[in-house]
C-alpha positions, 0 to 999 in steps of 0.5 A, a space after each residue: 282574526 287569525 292568531 295561532 300559537 307556535 307551531 313546530 314542522 311535522 315530526 316526519 320532517 326529521 326522517 325526511 331530512 335524514 334520508 334526503 341527506 343519505 346520499 352524501 353520507 354514503 359519499 364517505 362510505 369508501 373512505 370508511 372502508 379503507 379506514 376500517 382496513 387500518 383500525 378495525 371494525 369496532 373503532 370505525 363503527 364507534 366513530 360512525 355511531 358517535 358522528 350519526 347520533 351527533 348529526 341526529 341530536 343536532 336535526 332534533 334540536 333545530 326542528 325543536 327550536 324551529 317554531 312558526 306562528 301565523 297571526 292576522 297581520 305577519 308570519 313569525 318564524 323563530 329558529 336557531 339553536 344556540 343564536 336565536 333568529 326571530 323573523 316577521 313577514 307582513 302578510 301584505 308583503 306575501 304575494 301567494 303560497 307555494 306548495 311542493 311535494 317531493 317524492 319522500 314528502 309524498 310518501 310521508 303526506 307532507 308538503 314544503 310551503 313557500 311564502 312568495 314576497 314582494 320586494 326587499 330582496 330578502 329570502 322567501 320564507 320556507 316550512 319544510 315540512 308541514 302536513 297537506 292539511 297545515 299547507 292547505 290552512 297556510 294558503 287558504 289563510 294568506 289568500 283570505 288575507 289578499 281577498 280582504 285587502 282587495 275587498 277593502 280597496 274596492 269598497 273604499 273606491 265605491 265609497 263615493 259613489 253607491 253606498 249600498 254594500 253588496 252581499 259577499 259571494 262565493 269565489 268560483 273555481 279558478 278556470 283552467 287556462 291551459 292543461 296537457 294530458 298524459 298523451 300530450 306530455 309524452 308527445 312533448 317529451 319525443 322533442 326532449 331527446 337527452 343523452 345526459 344520463 349517459 355522462 352520469 352513468 359513465 362518471 359514476 362507473 369511473 368513481 366506482 372503479 377508482 375506489 373499488 377497482 370494478 375493472 372486471 366490469 368497466 373495462 371488460 365491457 368495453 372489451 367486449 364492445 370494442 371486440 364487436 364494433 370494428 374501428 371506423 376505417 375504409 368500411 363500416 361495420 353494421 354493429 356501429 349502426 346498431 349502436 348508434 340506433 340503440 343510443 337513439 333509442 335510449 336518448 328518446 326514452 330519457 327524454 320521455 322519462 324526464 318530461 313525463 316526470 316534469 310535466 306530468 299533470 300540467 295545469 294552468 289555472 286563471 286566479 283573477 290577478 295571477 296565474 297558477 301553474 302545477 305539475 310534476 309526477 314524483 315532485 309536485 309543485 305550484 307556481 304563482 305568477 302575478 301578472 303585474 310582474 311579467 315583464 316579457 313573453 317568449 315563443 319559441 319552437 325548433 324547426 320540426 315542431 314548427 312544421 308541425 305546428 307547435 310552439 312553447 310559451 315561456 314568460 320572464 317574471 320579476 321575482 321577490 328579490 327583484 331578480 328575473 326568473 323564467 316560468 312555462 305557461 304552455 310548453 307544448 301548445 298549438 298556436 291558436 292555445 297560445 293566442 288566448 294565453 298572451 291575450 291574458 297577459 295583455 300581449 299579442 304575437 305578430 306574424 313574420 311578415 308584419 315585422 321589418 328585417 334587419 340590415 342586410 349588412 347583418 349578413 357581412 358581420 355574421 359571415 365574419 364572425 362564423 367564418 373569419 377565425 375558423 378559415 383562418 385556422 384552417 388555412 394555417 392547418 392546410 399549409 401543414 396538411 392539405 387533407 384539412 381542406 376536406 373541412 372547408 364545406 364547413 365554412 359553407 354552412 356557416 355561410 347559409 347560416 349567416 344568410 338565414 340569420 338575417 332573413 329571419 331576424 325581424 323586429 317591430 312596434 306595435 301598440 305599445 309593445 316591441 317585438 323581435 324575432 330571431 333564430 334559425 332552426 330554433 326561432 324565438 320571438 320576444 314579445 316586451 311591453 314598451 312600458 317594462 323596457 328599464 333601459 335601452 342600450 345602443 352599441 356599435 362594434 368598430 366593424 359595425 361603424 364601418 358598416 353604418 349598423 348598430 345593435 339595440 338591447 332593451 333590458 327589462 326589470 330584473 335582467 333577461 332571464 332567457 337570452 334577450 329581445 336583441 335587434 343586431 345589425 340595424 342601420 344607424 338611422 333606423 337605430 335611432 328612429 327605434 330609440 325615438 319611437 320607444 321614447 314616445 311610446 313610454 310617453 304616451 304611457 306616462 300620460 295614459 297612466 297619469 289619467 287614472 288607467 291601470 295596466 298596459 292599455 291596448 
């Protein structure tokens, strides 16, 4: 029986909150520096001290008034300084407990605990922050409660049968389904080329230049670059090549660092009715994926990764607020590693040859979409300057892309699952259990009416979190056949479930 006395968050939560709020406080520093020139340092320091003291007092009062208590049946949270809030979360609605540790929390030995709830659309309960021992205690208490409920259910099911009660056994450690060692994480980082940091750096320098007038650094730097790099003209300076190589190396380094920080220690374990994913170097996080809430799976890979035999497995899950989220189960895996993961989800991928291509008329619509307006704009521009005709090869590339889109856009229905593949360079295969298709929309644009085609848009609970398994430009008769087939599969599933079986049948 669990019946805690009211507890507060760890006192170091105040220090963590202040340190995390420091960057936003520093934004006002340039303003304060300019105010100093008008009112002087003594007045400015007095104002800053008063503001900081007031903020610290409010944070302390909020920390002091925030308490939580775990009972045998619920989590009770009381908060609020003037307006008091009381929240009671039944443990039967708590799916699991996620533990996240950001850099400062790891420095202080703390963790952020999130209670994942089911249904009702309310926000999940969060305790930020508690000690590691307290986080483990809360997680173990919730797991014990879930195990007790499951044991009671199994006991009630077997009560009409054998009256012999088995003695409890120790729960074995959760087996590891997929893991990424450091070498594989770094290899995955090579495919995550990024130059986003350049935009952030440029924006930061521009911000400093506006406030402090760093013309001697920013503008002087670009003047020196301009002196070394000649404008592109009849000849190309070797410095341009060196600059591009440097940018490429920096982009690769940024991708490696970002991937290492995010996916270090990536581990996916099997906990019977759910999977648990943990990863992160500076910010360590754990995410629980309830198997019954998985709506669909997606396997995607770029051209190079596909050639080298690598792929990425993601799933769309239904969150507690009935929304959708995407979760990486295997960011960088071989095909033979993805198959058992799909099997754990009661899913399976189909080879491309086993799926049917969309209509050839898909090419016509793709060509018109890709070249119609650009081609018209190019003709208008060429009427004023014939040099714009030099851009016409880009239209040829669009034509080739339209043809390849139809070649790789395929679909199939097999073993109560809908399979859709799309993409040219970056190709994705969606696997959707038929029972999870909530709405199937058939759309026909004016051009599709002229071509005799239609597009189908299956929608799962919560909506699509990443793209969607749309089947574009199939013949109208084929579209209605797919609708009828899905209806038959759903009716079959309904009969199977009414007989008492559980889950999606194989």
